[in-house]
N, C-alpha and C positions, 0 to 999 in steps of 0.2 A: 340565128337561134329560133327554134320552133316554139311558139307559145303553147303552154299547156303540158309539156313534158315534165316528168318528175325525176330528179337525179338524186341518187344516194351514193356518197363517196365512202370507200372503205380502204384503210391502210393495210397493205399486205405485209406478211412477215419478211419478205425479201426486199422491202423498201419501196416497192411499186405501189401505185394507186389504182384501185379497181373502181370503175363507175358502173352502177346498176341503173339502167335507164328504163323508166316505166312510161306507158302511154299517157298516164295521168296519175295523180296521187291516188293510190289504192287500185290503180288499173293494172293491166297485164304488163309483164316484163317484155321490153323490146329487145334488150340484149345486154351483155356484159362487155366492158371495154377497159383494157389496161392502158392508161395514158396519164400523163401528168396533169393536163388541163381538161376541163369539161368537154366531152365530145360534142360535135355538132353534126347536123344532118341536113341534107337538102329536103325541101318540102315534099318532093316527089317520093323520096325514099320513105319518109314517115308515113305518107298516105298509103303507100303500098303495104307497109308493115301493119298499119292499123286495120286496113281492110281484111288482111289475112287473119289477124287476131280477133276482130269482131265476128268474122264468119265462124271461127273455131270456138270462141269463148263468148258468145252473145249473152246478154243479160236476160235472164228468165223474166218475161213480162208479167208473170203471175206473182212475183215477189215484191217486197217493200223496196228492194234495191232498185227496181225499175222505176218506182215512183220517185226515189231520191234522185236518180239520174235525170228524170224529167224536170224536177224542181231545180236542181243545181247540176248543170251539165259539166262533165269532166272531159268532154270531147271538144277540142279546140275548133272543130269544124261545125259545131252546133251550139247555138247560144243557149244560155239558161233561160228559165221561165221569166216572164215580166215581173212576177212577184219577187223572185230572187234578185233580179237586176235592180229592182227599185230600192233594195235595202242599202243603207249607208255603208261605205267601205268598212268602217270599224265594226258594224254589226255583222257584215259578211264574214269578217275574220273570226269574230267570237262565235257566231253561229256555225261557221264552217268547221271549227274544231269540234263543237258539240255534235254536229251532223256526222262527223267521222265516227264518233262514239256510238251514235244511234245505228249507223251502218254496220259497225262491228257486232253490235248486240242483236239487231233485228233484221239485218239486210236480207238474209236467206229465208225469212219467215214469209209464208204465203200471205198475200193481201187479204184473203178471205178470213184469216184468223182475226184481223183487226175489226171485223164486223160482229164479233162476238162480245157482248157486254162484259163477259167475265175477264176480258183483257184489261179492264180498268184496274183490277187487283194486281195483274202482272206488272202494269206500268208503275203502280204505287210501290210494289215490292222492289222494282228496279231503282226507283227514286230512293227508297229507304236504304238500299244496299250501298248507296253512295253518300250516306248521311255525314260521313267524316268531312266531306267537302260540300256543305249544303248549298252554297251558291251555284257550284257546278252542277249539282244534282237538279236544282230548279231550272237552270238554263237548258239542261238536257230535256226535261219535260216540256219546256216552252218550245223548243225547236221541234220536238216530236209532234206537239199539238199543231204547230204551224204547218208541218209537213202533211199531217193527216187532213187538216182543213183544206189544204191545196188539193189533196186527192179526193176529198168529199165533193168539192165544187166541180170536179171533173168526172164524177161518177165512178171513181176507182174504188172508193169505200163508201159505205152508207152512213156510218156514224163516226164520231171523233172520240175515241176512248181516252184521249189524253186531256180532254177539256175538264174544267172545274176541279182540278187537282190542286189542293193547297200547297203553298211553298213551305220549305223547311227553313230557309234563311230568315232569321228573326229581324235582321237589320236591312231587309230588302227595301223597307220604306225608311229613308234616313232624313226625312224633312225636319225632325226634331234636333238634328246635329248641325251645329254651325261652327264657323271659325270665330273665336273671340278676338278682341283687340290684342290680348296677350299672345295668342297664336300668331296673329299677323305680325306683331313686333318681333317675335322670335324668328319667324321665317325670314323677315326682312333683314335681320341682323346677320343670319347665316348667308343669305344670298349676296349681301354687300361684301361680306368678308371673303367670299369665294369669287367675287367678280362676276356674279351671275345676275346682274341687274335686269337683263332681258327676261329672265324667268320671273323675277319679282313683278315686272310689268304685267305679266299675265295674271298673277294673283290679284293685283290691285284692280285690273280691269274686270276680272270675274266678280270681285266684291262690289263693284259699282254698276254692274250690268246684269248679273245673274245668268249670263250666257253659259251654255255647256261648252265642253272642251273643243269640239269640232267647230262650233260656231265662233268661239273666241279666235281660233287660229286662222279662220277664213274670213273674219270680219274685215271689210274694206272701207276706205274713207268715203267711197261713194254711198255707203249705207249709213253714214253718219249725217243725219239731218240737222237742221238748225235747232229744233226743239226735242228731237228724239232720234234714237237709233232704230232703224227698221230693217229687219233681216228675215228672210225665209229660213227657218231652222232646217238644218240638214237631217235631223232625226225626225222620223215619222211618228205621229201619234194617232192610233186608230186608222192607220192607212193613209193619213193625210199629213202634209207638211204644215206646221203651224207658223204663222208670221209673228215673229217676236218684235214687239214695239216697246222700247225701253226709254223712259223719260230721261232727259239730261238734267240731273241734279247738279248743284254747284260743284261738288267734289269731282264728279265725272268730267265736267267741263275743264277743270284745272288739270286733270290727268291727261285728257286728250291733247291739250296744248303741249304738255310735256312730251307725250309720245310722238308728236309731230317732229320733234327735234332729233329723234333717233336716226342714225345712219341707215340709209336704204340704197340698195342697188337700183340702177335705172329700171323703171318699169314695175317695181314692186309697189303695190297699192294696199297691202294689208296693214292694218293698224298695228299689229304686233309683228315684230321681226326678231330673228335670232342675232347672235353676235356678229354674224357675217352679213347682216343687212338683207337676209333672205326670209321668206315666209317660213314659219314653223310648220312641220308636219304634226299631226295629232299625236302620234307615238313619240316623236322627238321631244315635244313639249312635255308630254305626260311623264316620260322617263326622267327628264331633267327636274321637273317639279317634284316628283316623288323622292328623288335623292336628297333634295334640300329639305323636304318635309321630314324625312326620316332622321337626318342629321340634327334638325331642330327639335325632334321628338314631339311632333304635333300629334297628339293622341286623344282619345276619349276612353272612358271606362265603361265597359258593358255593364249595365245595371243588373243583368241577370246572372252573368258568370264572373264579373269582376275582372275580366280580361282586358288588357290594354290593346287597343286597336288604332291603327293610323286613320286619321281623318282624310277624306278624299277631296280632290279638287271639286267634285260635284257638291260637296257639303258647303262650299263657299256660296252657293246659291241661297242657302239659309241666311248667310250674313247679309246678302243684298236685301233679302226680305225684311230683316230687322231694320235696315236703313230706311226702307220705304215706310215702315210702320212708325219709325221714330222721327224721321226728318221731313216727312211730307204729311199732308192732311188727307191722304188717300184712304178710302174705306177698305175693309178687308176684302170685299168683292172685287174692287179695282186692283188691289195688290194681287189677288188670286189670278185675275185675268192676265196681268203682266207676267207673273211667274209661270203660268200654265199649270197651276195647282188647283186643288179644290179649296173652297173657303175653309173647310175643316182643318186642312194642313196649315193654312195661314193663321187660323185661330190658335192652333197648337204652338206655333212659333211665338205668337204674342203672349200666350200664357206662360211659356217656359222662359223666354228670353227678354221679353219687354215688360209685361206686367209684374213678373216676379222680381225683376231688377228694381222696378219702381217701388214695390212693396218693401224690399230690403233697404232702399235708400230712405224711405219714409220711416221705417223702424229705427234706422240709425239716427235720423234727425230727432225722433222722439226721445231716444236714449240720451242723446247729447243735450237736448233741452231739459230733460229730467235731471241730468247730472249737474247742469249749470244752476238749475233751480235749487237743488240740494245744497250746492256750495253757497248760494246766496242766503239760504235759511241758516246754514251753519255760521256764516259770518255775522248775521244778525244776532244769533244766540250768543256768539262769542263776545259781541259788542255789549250785550246786556250783562 
């Protein structure tokens, strides 16, 4: 099987299956084949076809499409740029879909057009036209911005007209949303009822480490130190990979001991495993996690719209933040360093979920004390 070919299957009215084979996704059609199984080709055959098609349908080097192909190669015989290759696999999948949208919208537009500052308005209008899916609209602008920055650094464009464009998605910053103890208990109940204890393991580990999904499923025992977990995060921040150092609090120590007892196939060194004793994939764990979350109805209410929205696995990081604030004597700055957040975000978590809870408990204690005092006075008066 030749890597990079794109296959599209279509059922024919006569019951046969027709395969449309493209040189790459969005690339030229190599041929149509009527056969039951996916057609295969010898490398030499594909190279010959590609050479002929490239000569006949070469990409115009003056268009944005040429820059897209330079950034993310669709040619199996030519690697993508170092910038694209450096993206995490999950980011490449998400950005790849958005880049397909950018290509469809702007691919045939000459690069010179993107040197005109008036294109900023065009980009904003494109973002607004997709406002019904605000997060997708924002990702589209993010990907276009990264593409144009790639081109600017290589002298293909002189300015980046997609920079400094505000986002539409109000919940893009979700640091104020956390999983409560009640959320955790409901999730655990459904996971145990469904026999999905291995998914619950991931939630519990996330709540005690604050690790992102990809870092959770790839965490190995070799990265678990005596006093802390040390792991190079798979996600890049400002072009660099951050080293996550997570202190081992008592609850985490107890969980790690429990996770060591899970069945593992020989050679499997990840802390989390699925029911087969194998490492989770990010998408595999994410899908299993979301199904239990939805059945357990783990949601929050959007303060602006009143809409019920599912809490994300990523929001469990906020739960870990509250544990650091309440179960350790770490400062907000130290907690921020562990979380990879700004001190302002940590302060927001403290105000909403830590200080507010303390205030409510104090009010409750005062009410209880006042009630008891009132009863005592009444008893004295009744005695008189």
